[in-house]
C-alpha positions in Angstrom: 52.3 195.2 -19.4 56.1 195.5 -19.4 57.3 198.2 -21.8 61.0 199.0 -21.6 61.6 200.0 -25.2 63.1 197.8 -27.9 66.8 197.5 -28.5 66.3 198.8 -32.0 65.2 202.1 -30.4 68.1 201.9 -27.9 70.5 201.4 -30.8 72.0 198.3 -29.2 70.8 195.8 -31.7 69.5 196.3 -35.2 66.6 194.3 -36.5 68.1 193.6 -39.9 71.4 192.5 -41.4 73.8 189.9 -40.1 73.4 188.4 -36.6 76.1 189.3 -34.1 76.0 187.1 -31.0 78.1 189.6 -29.0 75.5 192.3 -29.8 72.7 190.0 -28.6 74.5 189.3 -25.3 75.2 193.0 -24.8 71.5 193.7 -25.5 70.5 191.1 -22.9 72.8 192.6 -20.3 71.2 196.0 -20.9 67.7 194.6 -20.7 68.5 192.8 -17.4 69.8 196.1 -16.0 66.5 197.7 -16.9 64.5 194.9 -15.4 66.1 195.2 -12.0 65.2 198.8 -11.5 63.9 198.2 -8.0 61.1 200.0 -6.2 62.1 201.8 -3.0 60.3 199.2 -0.9 62.9 196.5 -1.8 65.6 196.4 1.0 69.0 197.6 -0.1 70.7 194.4 0.9 68.3 192.3 -1.2 68.8 194.6 -4.1 72.5 194.2 -3.8 72.2 190.4 -3.6 70.0 190.2 -6.7 72.4 192.4 -8.7 75.4 190.4 -7.4 73.8 187.1 -8.6 72.2 188.2 -11.8 74.8 190.6 -13.2 78.0 188.6 -12.7 80.1 187.5 -15.7 78.0 185.2 -17.7 77.7 183.9 -21.3 73.9 184.3 -21.2 73.6 181.1 -23.2 69.9 180.4 -22.7 68.5 183.8 -23.6 70.9 184.1 -26.5 69.8 180.7 -27.8 66.2 181.8 -27.4 66.8 185.0 -29.3 68.6 183.3 -32.1 65.7 180.9 -32.6 63.0 183.5 -32.3 64.8 185.9 -34.8 62.6 188.8 -33.8 62.2 191.9 -35.9 61.1 195.5 -35.1 58.6 195.8 -32.2 59.0 192.0 -31.4 62.6 192.5 -30.3 61.5 193.9 -26.9 59.3 191.1 -26.0 61.9 188.5 -27.0 64.5 190.2 -24.9 62.2 190.4 -21.9 61.4 186.7 -22.2 65.2 186.1 -22.3 65.5 188.1 -19.0 62.9 185.8 -17.5 64.8 182.8 -18.5 68.1 184.2 -17.2 66.4 184.9 -13.8 65.2 181.3 -13.6 68.7 180.0 -14.4 70.3 182.4 -11.9 67.8 181.4 -9.2 68.8 177.7 -9.8 72.5 178.6 -9.5 71.9 180.4 -6.1 70.1 177.3 -4.8 72.6 174.9 -6.3 75.5 176.7 -4.6 74.0 176.7 -1.1 76.0 174.8 1.7 73.2 172.2 1.9 73.5 171.6 -1.8 76.9 171.8 -3.6 78.5 174.2 -1.0 80.2 176.3 -3.7 82.2 179.4 -3.0 82.7 180.9 -6.5 80.2 181.6 -9.3 80.4 183.9 -12.3 83.9 185.1 -11.2 82.7 186.3 -7.8 81.8 184.8 -4.4 78.5 182.9 -4.5 75.4 184.8 -3.3 75.2 183.0 0.1 78.9 183.7 0.7 78.5 187.4 0.0 75.2 188.0 1.6 74.3 185.1 3.8 72.1 182.1 3.3 68.8 183.7 4.2 69.2 186.6 1.7 70.4 184.2 -0.9 67.3 182.0 -0.6 65.0 185.0 -0.6 66.9 186.3 -3.7 66.3 183.0 -5.5 62.6 183.2 -4.7 62.4 186.8 -5.9 64.1 185.9 -9.2 61.8 183.0 -9.8 58.6 184.9 -9.1 59.8 187.9 -11.1 60.5 185.7 -14.1 56.9 184.5 -14.3 55.7 188.1 -13.8 57.7 189.1 -16.8 56.2 186.4 -19.0 52.7 187.3 -17.8 53.3 191.0 -18.8 55.0 190.6 -22.1 54.1 193.5 -24.3 52.4 192.8 -27.6 52.2 189.0 -27.1 48.8 187.3 -27.1 47.5 185.9 -23.9 47.4 182.3 -25.3 51.1 182.6 -26.3 52.1 183.9 -22.9 50.3 181.0 -21.3 52.1 178.5 -23.4 55.4 180.1 -22.6 54.7 180.1 -18.8 53.7 176.4 -19.1 56.9 175.5 -20.8 59.0 177.4 -18.2 57.1 176.0 -15.2 57.6 172.4 -16.4 61.3 173.0 -16.8 61.7 174.3 -13.3 59.4 172.1 -11.3 59.3 168.5 -10.1 59.6 167.2 -13.7 62.7 169.3 -14.4 65.3 171.2 -12.4 63.9 170.3 -9.0 64.0 166.6 -9.8 67.5 166.9 -11.2 68.7 168.6 -8.0 67.1 166.0 -5.8 68.8 163.2 -7.7 72.1 165.0 -7.7 72.0 165.5 -3.9 70.5 162.3 -2.6 70.6 159.7 -5.4 73.7 160.3 -7.5 75.6 157.4 -5.8 73.1 155.1 -7.3 73.9 156.1 -10.9 75.9 153.4 -12.5 75.4 153.6 -16.3 75.6 156.2 -19.0 71.8 156.3 -19.5 71.2 157.2 -15.9 73.9 159.9 -15.9 72.4 161.4 -19.1 69.0 161.4 -17.6 70.4 163.5 -14.7 72.2 165.8 -17.1 68.9 166.2 -18.9 67.0 167.2 -15.7 69.8 169.5 -14.4 70.7 171.2 -17.7 68.8 170.0 -20.7 65.3 171.0 -19.6 66.2 174.7 -19.4 67.9 174.6 -22.8 64.7 173.1 -24.3 62.6 175.7 -22.5 64.7 178.4 -24.0 64.5 177.0 -27.5 60.8 176.2 -27.3 59.9 179.7 -26.0 61.9 181.2 -28.8 60.1 178.9 -31.3 56.7 179.7 -29.8 57.4 183.5 -30.2 58.5 182.8 -33.7 55.2 181.0 -34.4 56.6 177.5 -35.1 54.2 174.6 -34.6 54.1 170.8 -35.2 57.2 169.1 -36.5 59.3 172.2 -36.7 58.6 173.0 -33.0 59.4 169.4 -32.1 62.7 169.5 -34.1 63.7 172.7 -32.1 63.1 170.8 -28.9 65.2 167.8 -30.1 68.0 170.2 -31.1 68.0 171.9 -27.7 67.9 168.6 -25.8 71.1 167.4 -27.5 72.7 170.9 -27.2 72.0 170.8 -23.4 73.3 167.3 -23.0 76.5 168.3 -24.9 76.8 171.4 -22.8 76.6 169.5 -19.5 79.1 166.9 -20.7 81.5 169.7 -21.7 80.9 171.3 -18.3 81.9 168.0 -16.6 85.1 167.9 -18.6 85.8 171.5 -17.6 85.3 170.5 -13.9 88.2 168.1 -14.4 90.5 170.1 -16.6 90.2 173.8 -15.8 91.2 176.0 -12.9 88.7 178.2 -10.9 90.0 181.3 -12.7 89.5 179.7 -16.1 86.0 178.3 -15.3 84.8 181.3 -13.3 83.3 179.0 -10.7 84.4 176.2 -8.3 85.9 173.2 -10.0 86.6 169.7 -8.7 83.3 169.6 -7.0 82.2 166.5 -9.0 85.2 164.4 -8.0 83.1 162.0 -6.0 80.0 162.1 -8.2 79.0 159.8 -11.1 79.5 161.7 -14.4 80.4 160.5 -17.8 83.9 161.6 -17.1 84.3 159.8 -13.8 82.6 156.6 -14.9 84.0 156.2 -18.4 86.8 158.7 -18.8 87.4 161.9 -20.7 87.7 160.3 -24.1 84.3 158.6 -23.8 82.8 161.9 -22.6 84.2 163.8 -25.6 82.8 161.1 -27.9 79.4 161.4 -26.3 79.6 165.2 -26.6 80.4 164.9 -30.3 77.4 162.5 -30.8 75.1 165.0 -29.2 76.5 167.7 -31.4 75.7 165.6 -34.5 72.2 164.9 -33.4 71.7 168.6 -32.5 72.8 169.6 -36.0 70.4 167.1 -37.7 67.5 168.4 -35.6 68.4 172.0 -36.3 68.4 171.3 -40.1 65.0 169.7 -39.7 63.6 172.7 -37.9 64.1 174.8 -41.1 65.4 177.9 -39.2 68.6 179.8 -39.8 71.1 177.4 -38.3 74.4 179.2 -38.9 74.4 181.6 -35.9 73.0 178.9 -33.6 75.7 176.5 -34.6 78.3 179.2 -34.1 77.0 179.7 -30.6 77.0 176.0 -29.9 80.5 175.3 -31.1 82.1 178.3 -29.4 80.7 177.1 -26.1 81.6 173.5 -26.5 85.1 174.2 -27.9 86.3 176.0 -24.8 88.6 174.1 -22.5 87.7 170.5 -23.6 88.4 171.1 -27.3 85.4 168.9 -28.3 85.5 170.0 -32.0 87.3 172.8 -33.8 85.4 176.0 -34.8 
């Protein structure tokens, strides 16, 4: 089983006291570095591509959210951070694929050239496959986590990635977006492209925490609305920020049906605020410590589009 050492031992994150989101992100970065300690058999070019894609400037939203929900202590910190790495690898793999010329044909991601621009399409595709497979390997090997729990986590993650989740969303985005004509259809696409991985992050955190029943369901509802708010805010950023500000290509959605393009920025902001309200209600129903999670949510959604003041 994976055993890299807990952040408590590394001194990067304490298991008690107040929760510092910046410390959690730093701990995730450190853990990712440890996870990509490649064997000599891995070709140097592939190693470089994986580091390029995975270690670019990122908010690490999904693993941070998972950590805040799990609220691990002591020896459990290591397993939660490893699970967060798996989630980040899945997210990064989806970005590599999304950026390909046959998809969105993006040139900038995470403040640097996209993986296919820097290393070529074949290596980018292989890198995405490598990250996806490694992610599930990490889940399977989680130290100190019961087999039944690891199986549940793998199921949640696979459902988010597969034809009921990210893959379906990408297919609609590429081949069926022109058919989207109302807010419900756009929100369904936003759910598939973004919301499903937010829910996976939240549910995995809740499973590691031991939540069941209505509390687990409430966590899922919270993450769904958080994810939808996040995607709506991202669509606003696409219209209002520069490449330097966003850290990725912008203006790529100009000919696509989004809440912004169909109904305008004001409607999109209102929808975002509605999702925030629903997310806060669900967070309260979950019974977990909502203050740091709300702080994460509002900091992310406030940037650029000024959805709601902190």
